C-alpha positions in Angstrom: 4.8 4.2 -22.9 7.8 3.6 -21.2 9.9 0.4 -22.9 10.4 -2.8 -20.4 12.2 -5.0 -22.2 12.9 -7.5 -19.7 9.2 -7.7 -18.5 8.1 -11.1 -17.8 4.3 -12.1 -16.3 6.0 -15.3 -14.2 9.1 -13.9 -12.8 9.2 -10.3 -10.6 12.8 -8.7 -10.5 11.9 -7.6 -7.3 10.5 -11.0 -5.7 13.6 -13.0 -7.2 15.6 -10.6 -5.3 14.2 -10.9 -2.7 14.3 -14.8 -2.8 17.9 -14.6 -3.1 18.9 -12.9 -0.7 16.7 -14.4 1.7 18.4 -18.0 0.7 21.6 -16.2 1.1 21.0 -15.2 4.8 20.0 -18.9 5.1 23.2 -20.3 4.1 24.9 -18.2 6.3 22.6 -18.9 8.7 22.8 -22.7 8.4 26.8 -22.9 7.4 27.1 -21.2 11.3 24.9 -23.7 12.8 27.1 -26.4 11.2 29.9 -24.9 12.3 28.5 -24.3 16.3 27.3 -27.5 16.5 30.4 -30.1 14.9 28.5 -32.4 13.4 25.2 -32.1 15.6 23.3 -29.6 13.2 20.1 -31.3 12.1 19.3 -31.1 16.0 19.8 -27.8 16.1 17.9 -27.2 12.9 14.2 -28.2 14.0 12.1 -25.4 14.0 14.2 -23.9 11.4 12.1 -21.2 9.5 13.1 -19.2 6.3 14.8 -15.7 6.6 12.5 -15.4 3.3 9.9 -16.0 5.4 11.4 -13.8 8.1 11.9 -10.7 5.5 7.9 -11.1 4.3 6.6 -11.0 7.7 8.7 -7.5 8.6 7.7 -6.1 5.5 3.6 -7.0 6.0 4.2 -5.6 9.8 5.7 -2.2 8.9 2.5 -2.4 6.5 0.9 -2.6 10.1 -0.4 -5.6 8.9 0.9 -8.5 11.6 0.4 -12.2 10.9 0.5 -15.2 13.3 1.6 -17.9 12.3 -1.0 -20.9 11.1 -1.6 -24.1 13.0 -2.0 -27.6 10.9 -5.7 -27.8 9.5 -5.9 -23.4 10.2 -5.6 -20.7 8.0 -3.0 -17.8 9.4 -4.1 -15.6 11.5 -4.0 -11.5 10.6 -3.6 -8.7 12.6 -3.9 -4.7 12.2 -1.4 -2.5 13.9 -3.0 0.6 14.4 0.3 2.7 13.3 -0.6 1.2 9.8 -3.4 2.6 9.1 -2.8 5.3 7.0 0.5 5.1 4.8 2.1 8.5 6.1 4.8 8.2 4.0 2.8 7.9 0.3 0.6 10.5 0.9 3.3 12.9 2.2 5.2 12.6 -1.4 2.2 11.9 -3.4 4.2 13.2 -6.3 6.8 9.9 -7.0 3.9 8.3 -7.7 2.1 10.5 -9.4 4.9 10.7 -11.5 5.5 7.6 -12.8 4.6 6.2 -15.9 2.0 3.7 -16.6 3.2 0.0 -18.5 -0.5 -0.7 -19.6 -0.7 -3.4 -17.4 -3.1 -3.8 -14.7 -2.7 -6.7 -11.6 -6.2 -7.9 -11.0 -6.6 -9.8 -7.8 -9.3 -12.6 -7.3 -10.1 -14.4 -4.3 -12.5 -16.9 -2.9 -12.1 -17.1 0.9 -14.4 -19.6 2.9 -17.2 -18.4 5.0 -15.6 -19.7 8.0 -12.7 -17.4 7.5 -14.8 -14.1 7.8 -12.3 -12.0 10.1 -9.4 -13.1 7.8 -11.5 -11.8 4.8 -12.4 -8.7 5.9 -8.8 -7.7 7.6 -7.4 -8.7 3.8 -9.7 -6.5 2.6 -8.7 -3.5 4.8 -4.9 -4.6 4.0 -5.4 -4.4 -0.1 -7.2 -0.7 0.4 -3.7 0.2 2.2 -2.1 -1.1 -1.2 -4.4 1.4 -2.6 -6.2 -1.4 -4.5 -9.7 -0.3 -6.2 -12.3 -2.7 -5.6 -13.4 -3.3 -9.1 -16.7 -5.9 -8.0 -16.5 -8.0 -5.1 -13.5 -10.4 -4.7 -12.0 -8.6 -7.5 -9.4 -5.6 -6.7 -7.1 -4.0 -9.2 -4.2 -2.3 -9.5 -1.8 -0.3 -11.7 1.4 -1.2 -9.9 3.3 -4.3 -10.0 1.7 -5.5 -6.3 4.0 -8.9 -7.2 6.2 -8.6 -4.4 3.1 -7.9 -2.0 1.1 -10.9 -3.2 4.8 -13.3 -2.7 4.5 -11.7 0.8 1.0 -12.6 1.6 1.6 -15.7 -0.1 4.6 -16.5 1.8 3.2 -16.0 4.7 -0.5 -15.5 5.1 -1.1 -18.3 2.6 -3.0 -16.1 0.9 -2.2 -18.2 -2.9 -4.6 -21.0 -0.7 -7.6 -19.0 -1.5 -6.6 -16.4 -4.3 -5.0 -16.2 -8.1 -2.8 -12.9 -9.2 -3.2 -12.1 -13.0 -1.9 -9.8 -14.9 -3.7 -7.9 -17.8 -3.4 -5.5 -20.4 -7.0 -5.3 -21.0 -9.9 -5.7 -18.7 -13.9 -5.6 -19.6 -12.8 -3.8 -23.4 -13.0 -0.6 -21.7 -10.0 2.2 -21.3 -7.4 2.3 -18.7 -9.5 5.6 -17.8 -12.6 3.8 -17.2 -11.6 1.1 -15.1 -10.1 3.2 -12.9 -13.2 4.8 -12.6 -15.2 1.9 -11.8 -12.7 0.4 -9.8 -11.8 3.8 -7.2 -14.9 6.0 -6.2 -13.4 9.3 -7.3 -16.8 11.3 -6.8 -16.3 10.7 -3.7 -12.5 11.6 -3.6 -13.9 14.6 -5.6 -16.2 15.9 -3.0 -13.6 15.7 0.2 -10.9 17.0 -1.7 -12.8 20.1 -2.9 -13.7 20.9 0.6 -10.2 20.7 1.5 -9.6 22.7 -0.9 -12.3 25.6 0.1 -11.7 25.2 3.5 -7.9 26.3 3.0 -8.8 29.4 1.1 -11.4 30.1 4.2 -8.6 29.6 6.6 -6.0 31.9 4.8 -8.5 34.9 4.7 -9.0 34.6 8.5 -4.9 33.9 9.3 -4.8 37.1 7.5 -7.5 39.4 8.8 -7.3 38.3 12.8 -4.4 37.9 15.4 -2.7 34.2 15.4 -1.0 33.0 19.1 1.5 30.5 19.0 -0.4 27.8 20.3 -3.9 28.6 17.9 -0.9 28.1 15.0 -0.1 25.3 16.3 -3.8 23.8 16.4 -4.3 24.9 13.2 -0.7 23.2 12.1 -2.1 20.2 13.5 -5.6 19.5 12.1 -5.1 21.2 8.9 -2.5 18.0 8.6 -4.6 15.6 10.1 -7.6 16.5 7.4 -5.2 16.4 4.7 -4.0 12.9 5.3 -7.2 11.5 5.9 -8.6 12.8 2.8 -5.6 11.1 0.8 -5.5 8.1 2.4 -8.3 7.7 0.0 -6.5 8.3 -3.0 -5.0 5.6 -5.4 -2.2 7.9 -6.2 -2.5 6.8 -9.6 0.2 7.9 -12.4 -1.6 10.8 -14.8 -2.6 8.5 -17.7 -5.6 6.9 -15.5 -6.3 10.2 -13.2 -10.6 11.6 -14.2 -10.8 14.9 -15.5 -11.8 16.4 -12.4 -8.6 15.1 -10.4 -7.9 17.7 -7.5 -5.1 15.5 -6.1 -2.1 17.8 -7.4 -3.9 20.8 -6.0 -4.6 19.6 -3.0 -1.1 18.7 -2.5 0.4 22.4 -2.9 -1.9 24.0 -1.2 -1.5 21.8 1.7 2.1 22.4 1.5 1.9 26.2 1.1 -0.5 26.8 4.1 2.1 24.3 6.4 4.6 26.4 4.6 3.1 29.9 6.0 1.9 28.5 9.8 5.4 27.6 10.4 7.1 30.8 9.0 4.2 32.5 11.1 5.6 30.8 14.5 
């Protein structure tokens, strides 16, 4: 297990670093306003929002989640952007997640959102899936990665902390890490989809070797196999190797996808 001597459950360096950066930007902005206003700072500062807030909002937007500021007595409004429906950067570089050593810590998110906020709850669930969290039970979600920065963004912009708690745990339900991962993620369905992908790629290679393919046909095939790969891997939690089920096919799928893509590009 990788040592982390300065780990503390109450303090996350990434969160503190983000806050410090935001506060520095706020200070620069405020000083600039004071100098420009020549003593009329208070009138210019009305409605001023923290840079930390805007930075958190931009990070969520890049993840495909748009948050509208709440009004008095109401909750923030969530909206999904189509471009954020797939974590393309993660699925195209899964090995950087697989190579990470698991610290042995689970991050458990538990929330209780009022029924009248049904839309908020549904969009939050979609966003948690995009963070590749596993649904352990109902409103209990699990991650093998430190999601405190993501939780901080959601709390700062979307007021999640009003409905949720984030726990750090060494053990959950007294189960092993692999058993808990199996309970939180549907690896059986993932295995079926990834096995189909490998079988389809094998058949595709045989067709490529046996027939004549035009450039247009090769381009179509390249787009189709890329789309299939992204769709299948979008459901993969990309867990560290210590938590993989015994029949996990993720690395084989990635290597086969890369090999066929290179073959198709070479033939164009």
